[in-house]
C-alpha positions as CSV (number, residue, x, y, z in Angstrom):
1,X,24.0,7.6,-1.8
2,X,27.1,8.3,0.2
3,X,28.7,10.0,-2.8
4,X,25.7,12.3,-3.3
5,X,25.8,13.2,0.4
6,X,29.5,14.1,0.1
7,X,28.7,16.2,-2.9
8,X,25.9,17.9,-1.1
9,X,28.2,18.7,1.9
10,X,30.6,20.2,-0.6
11,X,27.8,22.2,-2.2
12,X,26.7,23.6,1.2
13,X,30.1,25.1,1.5
14,X,30.7,26.3,-2.0
15,X,27.5,26.7,-4.0
16,X,26.3,30.3,-4.3
17,X,22.8,31.4,-3.4
18,X,20.6,30.7,-6.5
19,X,22.9,27.9,-7.7
20,X,21.9,24.4,-8.9
21,X,22.9,20.9,-8.0
22,X,22.4,17.5,-9.7
23,X,23.1,14.0,-8.5
24,X,22.6,10.6,-10.1
25,X,20.9,8.2,-7.7
26,X,19.2,4.8,-7.9
27,X,15.6,4.5,-6.8
28,X,14.9,3.1,-3.4
29,X,14.4,4.3,0.2
30,X,17.7,6.3,0.2
31,X,16.7,8.5,-2.7
32,X,13.8,9.9,-0.8
33,X,16.0,10.9,2.1
34,X,18.3,12.7,-0.3
35,X,15.3,14.4,-1.9
36,X,14.2,15.7,1.5
37,X,17.7,17.1,2.2
38,X,17.6,18.8,-1.2
39,X,14.2,20.4,-0.4
40,X,15.8,22.0,2.7
41,X,18.6,23.5,0.6
42,X,16.8,24.4,-2.7
43,X,13.6,26.2,-3.6
44,X,12.8,23.7,-6.2
45,X,13.7,20.0,-6.5
46,X,13.0,17.8,-9.5
47,X,13.3,14.1,-10.2
48,X,14.3,13.3,-13.7
49,X,14.8,10.1,-15.6
50,X,16.5,10.7,-19.0
51,X,14.5,9.4,-22.0
52,X,17.6,7.4,-23.1
53,X,17.4,5.4,-19.9
54,X,16.1,1.9,-20.2
55,X,12.7,1.4,-18.5
56,X,14.0,-1.3,-16.2
57,X,16.8,0.9,-15.0
58,X,16.5,2.3,-11.5
59,X,18.7,5.3,-12.2
60,X,17.4,8.9,-12.0
61,X,18.7,12.4,-11.3
62,X,17.7,14.6,-8.5
63,X,18.1,18.3,-9.4
64,X,18.0,21.1,-6.9
65,X,17.3,24.6,-8.3
66,X,17.8,28.0,-6.7
67,X,19.9,27.4,-3.6
68,X,18.4,29.0,-0.5
69,X,20.1,31.6,1.7
70,X,21.6,30.7,5.1
71,X,21.8,26.9,4.5
72,X,23.9,25.0,7.1
73,X,24.9,21.4,7.4
74,X,22.6,21.2,10.4
75,X,19.6,22.6,8.6
76,X,20.1,20.1,5.7
77,X,21.2,16.9,7.5
78,X,19.4,17.6,10.8
79,X,22.6,17.0,12.8
């Protein structure tokens, strides 16, 4: 989770409007918080589990599509 948050902070500063972001996470409470943050930054957010992943695996990918304009750290993280 911390690594995805760090990547998201980097994306806030560097990703162009309309850009995309993907992060591998493990299911649990924390992935829902990250998904909420992504919804504040992107127009579309998808949860994807690759077909090659074992059913018992808790890994999934959160993908943010079409970065919004005027996104700030405060607007994403609520700081």
